[in-house]
N, C-alpha and C positions, 0 to 999 in steps of 0.2 A: 533630816533624811541623810545628811552627809556622814553620820556616824554609823549607818547601817552596814557599811563595808567591814566594820570591826566585829559585827555580830554574825556575819555569814559563815565563818568556819565553825563556830559553836552550834549554830542552827543546823548546819549540814551534818555534823557529828551526831547531834541528838536525833535528827530525822533518820540517819542511817542506822543508829542503834535501835530505834523503834521499828524500823523495817526488818532488822535481824531478829528482833523479839517476835514479830508477827510471822515471819517466814524464816525458820532456822536453816532451810536449805541454802539461803543466800550466804550464810556464814561459811558453809562448805565451799561454795564457789569462790568466795573471797580468799579463803586460806589456800585453796588449790591454785588460784591465780598468783598469789604471792610466792608460793613455792615454784611455780613455773617461771616467774620473772627472775627469781634467784638463780634458777638453773641457767637461764639465758645469760644472765650477768656473769656467772661463773665460766660459761663457755667463751664469752667475749674476753674476759680477763686472761683465760688460758691461751686464746688466740693471740692476744697482744704479747704475752710472755714468750710464745713461740717465735713471733717475729723479732722480738727484742733479742732473744737468744741467737737467732740466725745473724742478726746484725752484729752482735758481739763476736761471734765466730768469724764473720767476714773481716772484721777489724783485726783479728788475730789475738783477741783477748781471751779466747777459750770458752766463752759462754758462761752460763750460770754455775756450772760445776766448779770451775776454777775460781770463781768469785766467792761463792758461799762455802765451799768445802776445801779451802786451802789448808795445807799442812802448817804446823806451828812455826816453822822456819821461813815461811814464804810471805809473811806480812811485811 
């Protein structure tokens, strides 16, 4: 019974695939939930970048524009 923990992920995937085959609407819900979570993640990353940009400007480094789009003579 100790090795059952190694089979749980496979059993879960097989059970979920059988559930999707039986009820295709579940697939739509899963895909839309994945897209929703990707959107939330993108918003979070954008918020972190905004705060990092403000921190760079407060330090006098100019923010992302001066770091990523420097002229050829400014490296």
